[in-house]
TORBAZA-171447 format. One record per residue (C-alpha): residue number from 1; x, y, z negated. Coordinates in steps of 0.25 Angstrom, whole numbers. Last residue first. Layout:
% residues N
+-----+-------+-------+-------+
:   k :     x :     y :     z :
+-----+-------+-------+-------+
: NUM :     X :     Y :     Z :
...
+-----+-------+-------+-------+
END
This chain:
% residues 234
+-----+-------+-------+-------+
:   k :     x :     y :     z :
+-----+-------+-------+-------+
: 234 :   313 :   117 :   363 :
: 233 :   299 :   113 :   364 :
: 232 :   298 :   104 :   351 :
: 231 :   307 :   113 :   343 :
: 230 :   299 :   125 :   346 :
: 229 :   286 :   118 :   342 :
: 228 :   293 :   113 :   329 :
: 227 :   297 :   127 :   326 :
: 226 :   283 :   132 :   328 :
: 225 :   278 :   121 :   318 :
: 224 :   288 :   125 :   308 :
: 223 :   285 :   140 :   309 :
: 222 :   270 :   137 :   307 :
: 221 :   272 :   128 :   295 :
: 220 :   281 :   140 :   290 :
: 219 :   269 :   149 :   292 :
: 218 :   258 :   140 :   286 :
: 217 :   266 :   138 :   273 :
: 216 :   269 :   153 :   272 :
: 215 :   254 :   156 :   273 :
: 214 :   252 :   147 :   261 :
: 213 :   263 :   153 :   253 :
: 212 :   258 :   167 :   256 :
: 211 :   244 :   163 :   251 :
: 210 :   232 :   160 :   261 :
: 209 :   230 :   146 :   256 :
: 208 :   235 :   146 :   241 :
: 207 :   250 :   143 :   239 :
: 206 :   252 :   155 :   229 :
: 205 :   266 :   159 :   226 :
: 204 :   266 :   173 :   231 :
: 203 :   278 :   180 :   226 :
: 202 :   287 :   168 :   231 :
: 201 :   280 :   169 :   244 :
: 200 :   284 :   183 :   246 :
: 199 :   298 :   179 :   243 :
: 198 :   297 :   169 :   253 :
: 197 :   295 :   179 :   264 :
: 196 :   281 :   177 :   271 :
: 195 :   283 :   174 :   286 :
: 194 :   284 :   182 :   298 :
: 193 :   286 :   173 :   311 :
: 192 :   295 :   175 :   322 :
: 191 :   296 :   167 :   336 :
: 190 :   307 :   171 :   344 :
: 189 :   308 :   178 :   358 :
: 188 :   313 :   192 :   353 :
: 187 :   302 :   192 :   342 :
: 186 :   289 :   184 :   343 :
: 185 :   279 :   183 :   332 :
: 184 :   272 :   171 :   325 :
: 183 :   263 :   175 :   314 :
: 182 :   265 :   168 :   301 :
: 181 :   266 :   181 :   293 :
: 180 :   259 :   192 :   301 :
: 179 :   250 :   199 :   291 :
: 178 :   257 :   195 :   277 :
: 177 :   270 :   200 :   284 :
: 176 :   265 :   214 :   285 :
: 175 :   266 :   220 :   299 :
: 174 :   278 :   228 :   302 :
: 173 :   285 :   219 :   312 :
: 172 :   298 :   225 :   316 :
: 171 :   302 :   211 :   320 :
: 170 :   315 :   209 :   313 :
: 169 :   314 :   218 :   301 :
: 168 :   299 :   219 :   301 :
: 167 :   298 :   204 :   299 :
: 166 :   310 :   203 :   290 :
: 165 :   304 :   213 :   281 :
: 164 :   290 :   208 :   281 :
: 163 :   293 :   194 :   276 :
: 162 :   300 :   182 :   281 :
: 161 :   302 :   183 :   296 :
: 160 :   303 :   169 :   302 :
: 159 :   310 :   168 :   315 :
: 158 :   308 :   156 :   325 :
: 157 :   316 :   151 :   336 :
: 156 :   329 :   156 :   330 :
: 155 :   341 :   160 :   338 :
: 154 :   351 :   159 :   327 :
: 153 :   361 :   168 :   334 :
: 152 :   351 :   179 :   339 :
: 151 :   343 :   179 :   327 :
: 150 :   355 :   181 :   318 :
: 149 :   360 :   192 :   328 :
: 148 :   347 :   199 :   325 :
: 147 :   348 :   198 :   311 :
: 146 :   362 :   204 :   311 :
: 145 :   357 :   215 :   319 :
: 144 :   345 :   217 :   309 :
: 143 :   355 :   221 :   298 :
: 142 :   355 :   236 :   300 :
: 141 :   340 :   237 :   304 :
: 140 :   336 :   229 :   292 :
: 139 :   344 :   238 :   283 :
: 138 :   338 :   251 :   289 :
: 137 :   324 :   245 :   288 :
: 136 :   326 :   243 :   273 :
: 135 :   329 :   230 :   267 :
: 134 :   318 :   226 :   257 :
: 133 :   322 :   227 :   242 :
: 132 :   329 :   215 :   236 :
: 131 :   335 :   224 :   225 :
: 130 :   346 :   229 :   235 :
: 129 :   344 :   224 :   249 :
: 128 :   351 :   211 :   251 :
: 127 :   360 :   210 :   264 :
: 126 :   357 :   202 :   277 :
: 125 :   345 :   210 :   281 :
: 124 :   333 :   204 :   289 :
: 123 :   337 :   190 :   283 :
: 122 :   342 :   176 :   287 :
: 121 :   337 :   162 :   287 :
: 120 :   340 :   151 :   298 :
: 119 :   330 :   139 :   298 :
: 118 :   329 :   126 :   304 :
: 117 :   341 :   118 :   300 :
: 116 :   348 :   122 :   287 :
: 115 :   335 :   130 :   283 :
: 114 :   327 :   118 :   285 :
: 113 :   312 :   118 :   290 :
: 112 :   304 :   105 :   285 :
: 111 :   291 :   113 :   285 :
: 110 :   291 :   114 :   269 :
: 109 :   306 :   115 :   270 :
: 108 :   304 :   129 :   276 :
: 107 :   295 :   134 :   264 :
: 106 :   304 :   128 :   254 :
: 105 :   316 :   135 :   260 :
: 104 :   309 :   148 :   260 :
: 103 :   305 :   146 :   245 :
: 102 :   320 :   144 :   242 :
: 101 :   324 :   156 :   250 :
: 100 :   313 :   165 :   242 :
:  99 :   319 :   160 :   229 :
:  98 :   333 :   164 :   233 :
:  97 :   341 :   158 :   245 :
:  96 :   335 :   166 :   256 :
:  95 :   347 :   171 :   263 :
:  94 :   361 :   167 :   260 :
:  93 :   372 :   176 :   255 :
:  92 :   372 :   170 :   241 :
:  91 :   371 :   183 :   233 :
:  90 :   363 :   191 :   242 :
:  89 :   353 :   179 :   245 :
:  88 :   351 :   178 :   230 :
:  87 :   349 :   192 :   228 :
:  86 :   339 :   194 :   240 :
:  85 :   343 :   194 :   255 :
:  84 :   335 :   201 :   265 :
:  83 :   321 :   200 :   272 :
:  82 :   321 :   186 :   278 :
:  81 :   322 :   180 :   292 :
:  80 :   320 :   165 :   294 :
:  79 :   326 :   160 :   307 :
:  78 :   320 :   147 :   313 :
:  77 :   326 :   139 :   324 :
:  76 :   339 :   137 :   316 :
:  75 :   353 :   139 :   323 :
:  74 :   359 :   147 :   311 :
:  73 :   354 :   137 :   302 :
:  72 :   351 :   142 :   288 :
:  71 :   355 :   154 :   280 :
:  70 :   359 :   168 :   285 :
:  69 :   365 :   181 :   283 :
:  68 :   365 :   186 :   269 :
:  67 :   375 :   197 :   266 :
:  66 :   382 :   195 :   253 :
:  65 :   382 :   203 :   240 :
:  64 :   375 :   214 :   246 :
:  63 :   375 :   229 :   241 :
:  62 :   382 :   237 :   251 :
:  61 :   378 :   229 :   263 :
:  60 :   364 :   233 :   260 :
:  59 :   368 :   247 :   264 :
:  58 :   366 :   244 :   280 :
:  57 :   376 :   240 :   291 :
:  56 :   385 :   237 :   280 :
:  55 :   389 :   223 :   284 :
:  54 :   401 :   215 :   277 :
:  53 :   393 :   202 :   274 :
:  52 :   384 :   204 :   287 :
:  51 :   397 :   204 :   295 :
:  50 :   403 :   192 :   289 :
:  49 :   391 :   184 :   290 :
:  48 :   386 :   188 :   304 :
:  47 :   395 :   179 :   310 :
:  46 :   389 :   167 :   304 :
:  45 :   377 :   170 :   312 :
:  44 :   384 :   166 :   325 :
:  43 :   390 :   173 :   337 :
:  42 :   388 :   187 :   332 :
:  41 :   387 :   200 :   340 :
:  40 :   378 :   195 :   350 :
:  39 :   367 :   205 :   348 :
:  38 :   374 :   218 :   345 :
:  37 :   375 :   224 :   331 :
:  36 :   369 :   237 :   332 :
:  35 :   375 :   251 :   327 :
:  34 :   364 :   258 :   319 :
:  33 :   367 :   249 :   308 :
:  32 :   380 :   256 :   307 :
:  31 :   391 :   247 :   302 :
:  30 :   395 :   242 :   315 :
:  29 :   399 :   228 :   319 :
:  28 :   412 :   226 :   328 :
:  27 :   421 :   229 :   316 :
:  26 :   417 :   216 :   309 :
:  25 :   422 :   207 :   320 :
:  24 :   420 :   192 :   315 :
:  23 :   422 :   184 :   328 :
:  22 :   423 :   171 :   321 :
:  21 :   415 :   170 :   308 :
:  20 :   419 :   170 :   293 :
:  19 :   429 :   181 :   296 :
:  18 :   443 :   179 :   291 :
:  17 :   448 :   189 :   280 :
:  16 :   455 :   202 :   286 :
:  15 :   442 :   209 :   287 :
:  14 :   445 :   218 :   275 :
:  13 :   434 :   227 :   269 :
:  12 :   429 :   241 :   273 :
:  11 :   414 :   238 :   273 :
:  10 :   408 :   232 :   285 :
:   9 :   401 :   236 :   298 :
:   8 :   413 :   244 :   303 :
:   7 :   409 :   257 :   310 :
:   6 :   406 :   260 :   325 :
:   5 :   399 :   273 :   323 :
:   4 :   411 :   281 :   321 :
:   3 :   417 :   276 :   333 :
:   2 :   406 :   280 :   342 :
:   1 :   399 :   269 :   350 :
+-----+-------+-------+-------+
END
């Protein structure tokens, strides 16, 4: 690799402070999004925190308050992947902590799923897009290596993709979420299901048969039943 391509991932700040995880070596991660982060770079999801907080693989690093890496159990059987942080998430450094996150917690609790035990939550991109716009294809591509490392480390049995952006970002699926939500798909040996984003449900509060909230209830019951099946056979 040419020396002018191997750039530091981070802005010019001092790294004399102790790292939050062992093996923290910022010089090994390149700035350019064209240069991959190899599988096996990280030994735990915690090791992503210092890198993501100083990451400039795309322009979102210039406007973030905090990188938003994870919430929940890093050994959970279910991983939920959202689109990207909003304002509350950017301020707190945790995914799904605003109104959408509160609704997500209620949805999970309705089938006795607990984020401290059964669920790991992350996003396609780790930094908030300005004005809560959708992340661009380039931003998703720049951040995807972190997500792939999270999937490898958590090793979930089920991945739930909330909304079209996370669905397309991971699976490359271009069909609309309304057409394929609730459908089981296989990706890299894992079961995946597209589901409505909680923000969409907040905009569509009806609970009538066939409404988004009604469909979400069917989907989350399906997910819980599938998890029970997996646990029974493992």
